[in-house]
C-alpha positions as CSV (number, residue, x, y, z in Angstrom):
1,M,-47.1,-35.1,30.3
2,K,-49.4,-37.3,32.5
3,R,-47.0,-40.3,33.2
4,P,-43.4,-39.2,32.8
5,L,-41.9,-42.4,34.3
6,A,-43.8,-44.5,31.9
7,V,-42.5,-42.4,29.0
8,V,-39.0,-42.7,30.2
9,G,-39.2,-46.4,30.9
10,F,-40.8,-47.4,27.6
11,T,-38.5,-45.2,25.6
12,L,-35.4,-46.5,27.4
13,L,-36.5,-50.1,26.9
14,G,-37.4,-49.5,23.2
15,A,-34.2,-47.7,22.5
16,L,-32.0,-50.4,24.1
17,I,-33.8,-53.1,22.2
18,V,-33.2,-51.3,18.9
19,L,-29.6,-50.6,19.8
20,C,-29.0,-54.2,20.7
21,A,-30.7,-55.4,17.5
22,F,-28.3,-53.3,15.4
23,N,-25.4,-54.0,17.8
24,S,-23.3,-51.3,16.3
25,I,-21.3,-48.5,18.0
26,P,-21.5,-46.2,14.9
27,F,-25.3,-46.6,14.8
28,A,-25.5,-45.7,18.5
29,L,-23.4,-42.6,17.9
30,I,-25.6,-41.5,15.0
31,A,-28.8,-42.2,17.0
32,A,-27.4,-40.1,19.9
33,G,-26.5,-37.2,17.5
34,V,-29.9,-37.2,15.9
35,S,-31.7,-37.4,19.3
36,Y,-29.6,-34.5,20.5
37,V,-30.5,-32.3,17.6
38,L,-34.2,-33.2,18.0
39,F,-34.0,-32.7,21.8
40,I,-32.7,-29.1,21.2
41,T,-35.2,-28.5,18.4
42,T,-38.2,-29.7,20.5
43,G,-36.9,-27.7,23.5
44,I,-37.0,-24.5,21.5
45,L,-40.5,-24.9,20.1
46,D,-43.2,-23.6,22.5
47,K,-45.8,-26.3,21.9
48,T,-43.5,-29.3,22.4
49,R,-41.6,-27.6,25.2
50,D,-44.8,-27.1,27.2
51,R,-45.9,-30.7,26.9
52,L,-42.3,-32.1,27.6
53,T,-43.1,-35.4,26.0
54,F,-40.9,-35.1,23.0
55,P,-37.9,-33.6,24.8
56,T,-38.1,-36.3,27.4
57,V,-38.2,-39.0,24.7
58,F,-35.2,-37.7,22.9
59,F,-33.2,-37.1,26.1
60,T,-34.0,-40.7,27.1
61,V,-32.8,-42.0,23.8
62,I,-29.5,-40.1,24.3
63,I,-29.1,-41.8,27.7
64,A,-29.8,-45.2,26.2
65,C,-27.1,-44.6,23.5
66,I,-24.6,-43.6,26.2
67,M,-25.4,-46.7,28.2
68,F,-25.1,-48.9,25.1
69,Y,-21.8,-47.2,24.0
70,S,-20.1,-47.7,27.4
71,V,-21.0,-51.4,27.6
72,Q,-20.0,-52.0,23.9
73,S,-16.7,-50.1,24.2
74,D,-15.8,-52.1,27.4
75,Y,-16.6,-55.3,25.5
76,E,-14.6,-54.3,22.5
77,K,-11.5,-53.3,24.6
78,L,-11.4,-56.6,26.5
79,S,-12.4,-58.9,23.6
80,S,-9.6,-57.4,21.5
81,L,-7.1,-59.0,23.9
82,A,-8.2,-62.5,22.9
83,D,-5.5,-65.0,21.9
84,T,-2.8,-63.4,24.0
85,D,-0.8,-64.5,27.0
86,T,-1.0,-61.9,29.7
87,T,-1.1,-61.1,33.4
88,V,-4.5,-60.5,35.0
89,L,-5.6,-59.0,38.3
90,C,-9.2,-59.8,39.1
91,R,-11.7,-60.2,42.0
92,V,-13.7,-63.4,42.4
93,E,-17.5,-62.7,42.0
94,E,-18.8,-66.3,42.1
95,K,-17.5,-69.6,43.4
96,P,-16.2,-72.1,40.8
97,V,-18.6,-74.5,39.3
98,F,-17.5,-77.9,37.9
99,N,-18.7,-78.8,34.4
100,K,-18.7,-82.5,34.0
101,D,-18.9,-82.3,30.2
102,Y,-15.6,-80.5,29.9
103,G,-14.0,-81.7,33.1
104,R,-13.1,-78.1,34.1
105,Y,-14.1,-75.5,36.7
106,Y,-15.5,-72.2,35.6
107,C,-15.6,-69.1,37.7
108,K,-16.8,-65.5,37.2
109,A,-14.5,-62.7,38.3
110,K,-14.4,-58.9,37.9
111,V,-11.5,-57.7,35.8
112,L,-9.4,-55.1,37.6
113,Q,-6.3,-55.0,35.4
114,V,-4.8,-56.7,32.4
115,D,-1.1,-56.1,31.9
116,G,-1.3,-53.3,34.4
117,E,-4.0,-51.4,32.5
118,K,-7.5,-50.9,34.0
119,Y,-10.5,-52.5,32.4
120,K,-14.2,-52.8,33.1
121,G,-16.1,-56.1,32.8
122,N,-16.0,-59.7,33.9
123,I,-13.7,-62.6,33.0
124,R,-14.5,-66.3,32.9
125,L,-11.8,-68.3,34.6
126,S,-11.4,-71.8,33.3
127,F,-9.1,-74.3,35.0
128,N,-8.6,-78.0,35.9
129,T,-7.4,-78.9,39.3
130,T,-5.4,-81.8,38.1
131,Y,-3.6,-80.4,35.1
132,D,-3.3,-76.8,36.2
133,N,-2.4,-77.8,39.8
134,I,-4.8,-75.2,41.3
135,D,-6.7,-75.4,44.6
136,P,-10.3,-74.4,44.1
137,G,-10.3,-73.0,47.7
138,C,-8.4,-70.0,46.3
139,F,-11.5,-68.9,44.5
140,E,-13.5,-67.6,47.5
141,I,-15.8,-64.6,46.7
142,G,-13.9,-61.4,47.3
143,N,-10.4,-62.8,46.8
144,K,-8.2,-60.9,44.5
145,L,-6.2,-63.1,42.1
146,Y,-3.1,-62.2,40.2
147,F,-1.9,-64.7,37.6
148,K,-0.6,-65.3,34.0
149,G,-2.9,-66.9,31.5
150,H,-4.1,-67.2,27.9
151,L,-7.1,-65.1,27.0
152,Y,-9.8,-66.4,24.7
153,T,-13.2,-65.2,23.3
154,V,-16.0,-66.6,25.3
155,G,-18.8,-68.1,23.2
156,G,-16.6,-68.3,20.1
157,E,-18.5,-67.7,16.9
158,N,-21.9,-68.6,18.4
159,K,-23.8,-65.3,18.7
160,G,-26.4,-66.7,21.1
161,I,-23.7,-67.8,23.6
162,V,-21.8,-64.5,23.1
163,D,-24.9,-62.6,23.9
164,Y,-25.5,-64.7,27.0
165,F,-22.0,-63.9,28.3
166,K,-22.4,-60.2,27.4
167,S,-25.6,-60.2,29.5
168,E,-23.5,-61.4,32.4
169,N,-20.9,-58.7,31.6
170,I,-18.4,-61.5,30.8
171,Y,-16.3,-60.2,28.0
172,I,-13.3,-62.5,27.9
173,G,-12.2,-65.9,29.2
174,V,-8.8,-67.2,30.4
175,Y,-7.3,-70.7,30.7
176,G,-3.8,-72.0,31.3
177,I,-3.6,-70.1,34.7
178,K,-0.1,-70.2,36.2
179,E,1.9,-68.3,38.8
180,L,-1.4,-67.7,40.7
181,S,-1.1,-65.5,43.8
182,V,-4.1,-64.8,46.1
183,L,-4.9,-61.8,48.2
184,R,-7.6,-62.5,50.7
185,P,-9.4,-59.4,51.9
186,E,-10.0,-58.6,55.6
187,R,-13.7,-58.0,54.8
188,R,-15.8,-60.2,52.6
189,P,-18.6,-58.8,50.4
190,I,-22.2,-59.7,51.3
191,A,-22.4,-62.2,48.4
192,Y,-19.7,-64.3,50.2
193,Y,-22.0,-65.0,53.1
């Protein structure tokens, strides 16, 4: 194999494009299973084992399927909590931005816990300083926030907007924030500065 990194890179990109086009966890599991069988088969045969191209391709497809599955399962877990009132512990990743069209602030945060259970992914915080009686100064990068709120599906039924939020790892949104408590860290992350 003359260019192993090119084979790995193009295979990984191609596999992720196909997996995202199908956007199905069962398809990813089937693709991983087929790739595993082909990886073993090509590893046993002398001609393909010596060249390493096919085993590398199939191993890379397995890695792509694992990556896709982990992101999709995190998304499924968090998005299944939509339309519930719950307690959230998160860490602020970006400062709030005011949207004039909706008259609300939006802020990206990393989910740490929902109802005491650990989750992976980001949450979109939505609040209005007037109605929700929230000081935007609480939302400094690195602050941990603990509050009660109503979870909702970001992007609604619009697949394009949902895909945009997924690319940002934002899997759920929250509004109606109340009983907000803020834990300010001793050290701030580099993004804060």
